[in-house]
matplotlib code that plots the C-alpha trace (Angstrom):
import matplotlib.pyplot as plt

x = [-0.2, 1.3, 2.2, 2.6, 2.4, 5.6, 7.8, 8.0, 5.4, 4.8, 8.0, 7.2, 9.3, 7.9, 8.4, 12.1, 13.5, 14.5, 15.7, 19.3, 18.1, 19.8, 18.0, 17.5, 14.5, 11.4, 8.2, 7.4, 10.6, 12.7, 16.2, 16.3, 19.0, 22.7, 23.4, 22.2, 25.3, 24.6, 25.2, 24.7, 21.3, 23.4, 25.1, 21.4, 19.6, 23.2, 22.5, 18.8, 19.5, 22.1, 19.1, 16.6, 19.4, 19.8, 16.3, 15.5, 18.8, 17.1, 14.2, 15.2, 17.8, 15.0, 12.9, 16.1, 16.4, 12.7, 13.2, 16.1, 18.4, 20.6, 20.9, 20.9, 20.5, 20.1, 19.2, 19.0, 15.4, 14.5, 18.0, 19.7, 19.9, 22.1, 24.4, 24.4, 24.8, 27.7, 29.4, 29.2, 30.6, 33.9, 36.6, 37.9, 41.2, 39.3, 38.5, 34.7, 34.7, 31.3, 28.5, 26.7, 23.8, 26.3, 26.6, 25.0, 28.2, 30.4, 28.6, 28.5, 32.3, 32.2, 32.5, 30.8, 27.6, 28.4, 31.1, 28.8, 26.1, 29.0, 29.4, 25.7, 26.0, 29.6, 30.7, 34.1, 34.5, 33.2, 35.8, 36.2, 35.8, 32.4, 34.5, 31.6, 28.3, 26.3, 26.6, 29.8, 31.9, 34.9, 36.5, 40.0, 40.8, 37.7, 39.1, 36.2, 37.1, 35.3, 32.0, 32.6, 29.5, 30.9, 29.1, 31.6, 34.4, 34.9, 35.0, 38.4, 39.7, 38.5, 40.0, 43.7, 43.8, 42.9, 45.4, 48.2, 47.6, 47.8, 51.2, 52.3, 51.4, 48.6, 45.8, 43.1, 40.0, 38.4, 34.8, 32.8, 29.5, 27.4, 23.9, 23.0, 22.9, 26.6, 27.4, 26.3, 29.5, 32.9, 34.3, 32.5, 34.2, 37.6, 36.9, 35.7, 38.4, 41.6, 40.0, 39.4, 42.8, 44.9, 42.7, 42.3, 40.9, 37.9, 34.0, 31.8, 28.7, 25.9, 22.9, 20.3, 17.4, 15.7, 16.1, 18.9, 17.0, 14.3, 15.7, 14.5, 16.7, 15.4, 16.4, 19.9, 20.9, 19.8, 21.5, 19.3, 20.8, 23.7, 25.3, 25.8, 28.2, 30.8, 30.9, 32.5, 35.5, 35.9, 34.6, 32.7, 29.0, 26.0, 22.6, 21.4, 18.0, 19.3, 16.4, 17.3, 20.3, 21.1, 21.7, 23.5, 25.7, 26.4, 27.1, 29.4, 31.1, 32.0, 33.2, 35.6, 37.2, 37.8, 39.0, 41.4, 42.8, 43.3, 40.4, 38.7, 37.5, 33.9, 30.6, 27.7, 24.3, 22.3, 18.2, 16.5, 14.1, 14.8, 11.5, 11.9, 13.6, 16.9, 17.8, 15.9, 15.9, 14.0, 10.6, 9.7, 5.9, 7.1, 8.2, 7.3, 3.7, 3.3, 1.3, 4.8, 6.4, 3.3, 4.5, 8.2, 7.0, 6.0, 9.6, 10.9, 14.3, 13.4, 10.1, 11.8, 14.4, 12.1, 9.8, 12.9, 13.7, 10.3, 11.1, 14.1, 12.2, 14.6, 13.4, 10.0, 8.3, 8.5, 12.2, 12.3, 10.3, 13.0, 16.0, 14.1, 13.6, 17.5, 18.7, 16.5, 17.7, 21.1, 20.8, 18.9, 22.0, 24.2, 22.0, 21.9, 25.8, 26.6, 23.8, 26.1, 29.3, 31.0, 31.8, 35.0, 37.8, 38.7, 42.2, 41.2, 40.2, 44.3, 45.0, 45.5, 46.5, 50.7, 52.8, 54.4, 52.1, 53.6, 53.9, 51.3, 48.9, 49.8, 49.8, 46.3, 45.0, 46.5, 44.4, 41.4, 41.8, 42.7, 40.3, 36.4, 33.7, 30.6, 27.5, 26.5, 23.4, 24.7]
y = [-0.1, 3.6, 5.3, 8.8, 10.8, 10.7, 13.3, 14.1, 13.4, 10.2, 9.7, 8.0, 6.5, 8.8, 11.7, 10.6, 9.6, 12.2, 12.8, 12.1, 8.8, 5.8, 2.7, 0.1, -2.3, -0.9, -1.4, -3.9, -6.0, -5.3, -3.8, -0.3, 2.2, 2.9, 1.5, -2.1, -3.8, -6.8, -9.5, -13.0, -15.0, -16.8, -13.8, -12.2, -15.3, -15.3, -11.9, -13.1, -15.8, -14.1, -11.4, -14.4, -16.6, -13.2, -12.4, -16.1, -15.7, -12.4, -13.6, -17.0, -14.8, -12.2, -15.4, -16.9, -13.7, -13.4, -17.0, -15.8, -18.2, -15.3, -11.6, -9.5, -9.3, -6.3, -7.0, -5.7, -6.0, -4.3, -3.2, -6.4, -4.9, -2.0, -4.4, -7.3, -5.5, -3.2, -6.1, -8.4, -5.4, -5.1, -7.2, -10.0, -8.3, -5.3, -4.9, -4.3, -2.2, -3.0, -1.0, -3.9, -5.0, -6.4, -9.9, -10.5, -9.5, -11.2, -14.5, -13.8, -13.4, -17.2, -17.1, -20.0, -20.0, -21.6, -19.5, -16.4, -18.4, -19.4, -15.4, -15.3, -17.6, -16.3, -20.0, -21.6, -21.6, -17.8, -15.9, -13.2, -15.1, -14.4, -10.9, -9.0, -8.9, -11.0, -9.4, -8.3, -10.5, -10.0, -12.2, -11.2, -13.9, -12.7, -9.1, -8.0, -5.7, -6.0, -4.9, -1.9, -0.6, 3.2, 5.0, 5.9, 4.5, 2.5, 5.2, 6.8, 2.9, 2.4, 5.5, 5.3, 1.4, 2.7, 5.4, 2.9, 0.5, 2.9, 4.3, 0.6, 0.4, -2.4, -2.6, -2.5, -0.5, -0.2, 0.3, 1.2, 1.1, 3.8, 4.9, 8.5, 9.1, 8.2, 11.4, 13.7, 11.9, 13.2, 10.0, 10.9, 14.4, 13.2, 10.2, 12.3, 15.2, 12.9, 10.6, 13.8, 15.5, 12.0, 10.6, 7.7, 4.7, 4.2, 4.2, 5.6, 3.6, 5.6, 3.8, 6.1, 3.8, 7.3, 6.2, 6.6, 4.3, 6.9, 9.9, 10.5, 11.6, 15.3, 15.6, 14.6, 17.4, 20.4, 19.4, 18.7, 15.3, 13.2, 12.9, 16.7, 16.2, 15.0, 18.4, 20.2, 17.6, 17.6, 13.8, 12.9, 11.7, 9.6, 8.3, 5.4, 3.4, 1.0, -1.2, -1.9, -4.3, -4.1, -0.3, -1.0, -3.2, -1.1, 2.0, 0.3, -1.8, 1.6, 3.6, 0.8, 0.6, 4.5, 4.3, 1.8, 3.7, 6.5, 8.7, 7.6, 8.5, 8.4, 8.8, 6.7, 7.5, 4.6, 5.0, 2.3, 2.0, -0.1, -2.3, -3.6, -2.0, -0.4, -4.0, -6.4, -3.8, -1.5, -1.3, 1.2, 1.6, 4.2, 6.6, 6.1, 5.5, 1.9, 3.9, 5.1, 1.4, -0.2, 2.4, 1.4, -2.5, -1.8, -1.4, -4.3, -5.1, -9.1, -8.7, -6.2, -8.7, -11.6, -9.7, -9.4, -12.9, -13.2, -11.6, -13.8, -16.6, -18.6, -19.1, -19.8, -19.8, -23.5, -23.1, -19.9, -22.1, -24.7, -22.5, -21.0, -24.6, -25.4, -22.3, -23.2, -26.5, -25.5, -22.6, -24.9, -27.7, -24.6, -23.4, -27.0, -27.2, -23.6, -24.2, -27.8, -25.9, -25.2, -21.2, -19.8, -20.5, -18.1, -18.0, -16.7, -13.3, -12.7, -13.8, -11.5, -8.2, -9.1, -11.0, -12.2, -12.4, -10.1, -11.1, -9.4, -10.7, -14.5, -13.5, -12.4, -15.5, -17.8, -16.2, -15.9, -19.6, -21.1, -19.0, -19.7, -20.3, -18.8, -21.1, -21.6, -19.7, -16.9]
z = [0.3, -1.0, 2.1, 0.9, -2.1, -4.6, -4.2, -7.9, -10.6, -12.2, -14.9, -17.7, -20.7, -23.0, -20.6, -19.9, -23.4, -25.7, -29.3, -28.2, -27.0, -28.8, -29.7, -32.0, -31.0, -32.4, -30.6, -32.9, -32.5, -35.6, -35.0, -37.1, -37.7, -38.1, -34.4, -35.1, -34.2, -36.6, -34.4, -35.5, -34.2, -31.7, -30.3, -30.0, -28.0, -26.0, -24.9, -24.3, -22.1, -20.0, -19.0, -18.3, -16.4, -14.1, -13.6, -12.5, -10.2, -8.7, -8.2, -6.2, -4.0, -2.9, -1.8, -0.1, 1.7, 2.6, 4.2, 6.4, 4.5, 3.6, 4.6, 1.9, -2.1, -4.2, -7.4, -11.1, -12.0, -15.1, -15.6, -16.8, -20.6, -19.6, -17.6, -19.8, -23.0, -21.8, -20.5, -23.6, -25.6, -23.6, -24.8, -22.7, -21.9, -20.7, -16.7, -15.2, -12.0, -10.6, -8.5, -7.1, -9.4, -11.9, -10.9, -14.2, -15.9, -13.7, -14.4, -18.3, -18.1, -16.8, -12.8, -11.3, -10.4, -7.6, -6.6, -6.8, -4.3, -1.8, -1.9, -1.0, 2.1, 2.8, 3.7, 3.8, -0.4, -0.3, -2.6, 0.1, 3.1, 4.5, 5.3, 3.3, 3.3, 0.4, -3.1, -2.5, -4.9, -7.0, -9.6, -10.6, -13.2, -14.8, -14.7, -12.8, -9.6, -6.3, -5.3, -2.1, -0.3, -0.1, -2.9, -5.8, -4.6, -7.8, -9.9, -9.0, -8.9, -12.5, -13.8, -11.9, -13.3, -16.8, -16.5, -15.3, -18.2, -20.5, -19.0, -19.0, -22.8, -22.2, -24.4, -21.8, -21.4, -17.8, -17.6, -14.4, -13.1, -11.2, -10.8, -11.6, -7.5, -7.3, -9.6, -6.5, -4.6, -4.6, -6.4, -9.4, -9.7, -8.9, -11.3, -14.3, -13.7, -13.8, -16.5, -18.7, -17.8, -18.4, -21.4, -19.6, -21.7, -19.5, -19.9, -16.7, -17.0, -15.6, -14.9, -14.9, -13.0, -12.0, -8.0, -5.9, -2.9, -2.5, -4.1, -7.6, -10.2, -10.2, -6.8, -7.7, -10.3, -12.1, -15.1, -17.9, -18.3, -16.3, -19.8, -19.8, -16.8, -19.2, -20.8, -17.5, -17.7, -21.3, -21.6, -24.5, -23.3, -24.9, -24.0, -25.0, -24.3, -21.3, -21.7, -25.3, -25.3, -28.8, -28.6, -25.4, -27.0, -29.8, -28.3, -25.6, -28.0, -30.1, -27.2, -26.5, -30.0, -29.6, -26.0, -26.9, -29.7, -27.3, -27.9, -24.4, -21.9, -22.5, -20.5, -21.4, -19.8, -20.0, -19.5, -17.4, -14.4, -10.9, -11.2, -7.8, -4.4, -3.9, -2.1, 0.0, 2.8, 0.9, 0.6, -2.7, -1.9, 0.7, -1.6, -5.2, -6.7, -8.1, -11.3, -12.2, -11.9, -14.1, -16.8, -16.8, -17.1, -20.5, -21.8, -19.8, -21.4, -21.4, -22.9, -25.6, -26.4, -26.5, -28.9, -31.2, -31.0, -32.5, -35.6, -36.0, -35.4, -33.5, -30.0, -28.5, -25.4, -24.6, -25.1, -22.7, -20.2, -20.5, -20.3, -16.9, -15.4, -16.3, -14.7, -11.7, -11.6, -11.4, -8.9, -6.2, -6.8, -5.9, -3.1, -1.6, -1.9, -0.3, 2.6, 3.2, 3.6, 7.0, 7.8, 7.1, 9.4, 12.0, 10.8, 7.5, 9.2, 9.5, 5.7, 2.9, 4.6, 4.6, 2.7, 5.8, 9.0, 11.9, 15.2, 16.7, 14.4, 15.2, 18.6, 18.1, 15.9, 18.8, 21.2, 19.4, 18.1, 21.4, 23.3, 24.6, 21.7, 22.0, 21.9, 18.1, 18.7, 20.7]

ax = plt.figure().add_subplot(projection="3d")
ax.plot(x, y, z, "-o")
ax.set_aspect("equal")
plt.show()
């Protein structure tokens, strides 16, 4: 039930998209215009399946949180196209610096589903040893940075990484995800200024989902668009329909090629909408009207992609349902395995900081390991 009036008038796709928004998939599902990336049928289907897989996992993880089996989840419901389209457009040697909704991008790069689920439970096989809250993953061997909760920290990290790669002569482009709310952080201004001055090969990927938790985008900035913020820093900027996976892929791939050729950086505003809450700790009914959500459901990126597949004649309802069932079966197996695993060993909290463990940490570790234990349900 709505508890209060929305703090801004209802925003619809029609009122949010201007003539400067790049799109490819028309309402009838056909791919039109100069920005069509001309992907093969297999490539288009792979992108669609990646989105379906991501949403299927999202739904199940929210249920797990509601059941008290995991403590937290932050999903990407409604934002799958801008995440998967942009991630797929990056080259394998390029690096991705995530915000916290990009688990689908990490899985698309080959990160094992079991490893991701282990992170959600924080068990002994969790890649970050249970030291972070759920959905704070990393994948170094997949050229994927670590999630951290402080707003915007990943932006300066990505720019610094890209500049270092340029300095070393490495053929690497870095991309970094952030929400439109993060453009109000100090990190955004520092990263943009440094990237512009140093011509760092970095793509600043702004997911404009219209809500920074409970703060609407209109309350975040007086700028006409978030892409406009690139002008002051000498950073070329584009706006793309983030619910159009083909348009997102094309725009990002073009910018990757230019950045690799020394023409970077770029700021890309991806217009999308957060259908769900900010996280499982948030109830969006307290600050936004359901009418607005229903307007945006009509632009659902998965429905839009599916409509395009229909025009290609390469996918059916039965195939999609079978793929969902296959994903759920694999996911349930990973969940069962993760729940059966032990917690991280106490000793692991002293690892990963120093190459050689100093004496005072050795003493603390011994005291902790050999000391009394609290009861399991303490």
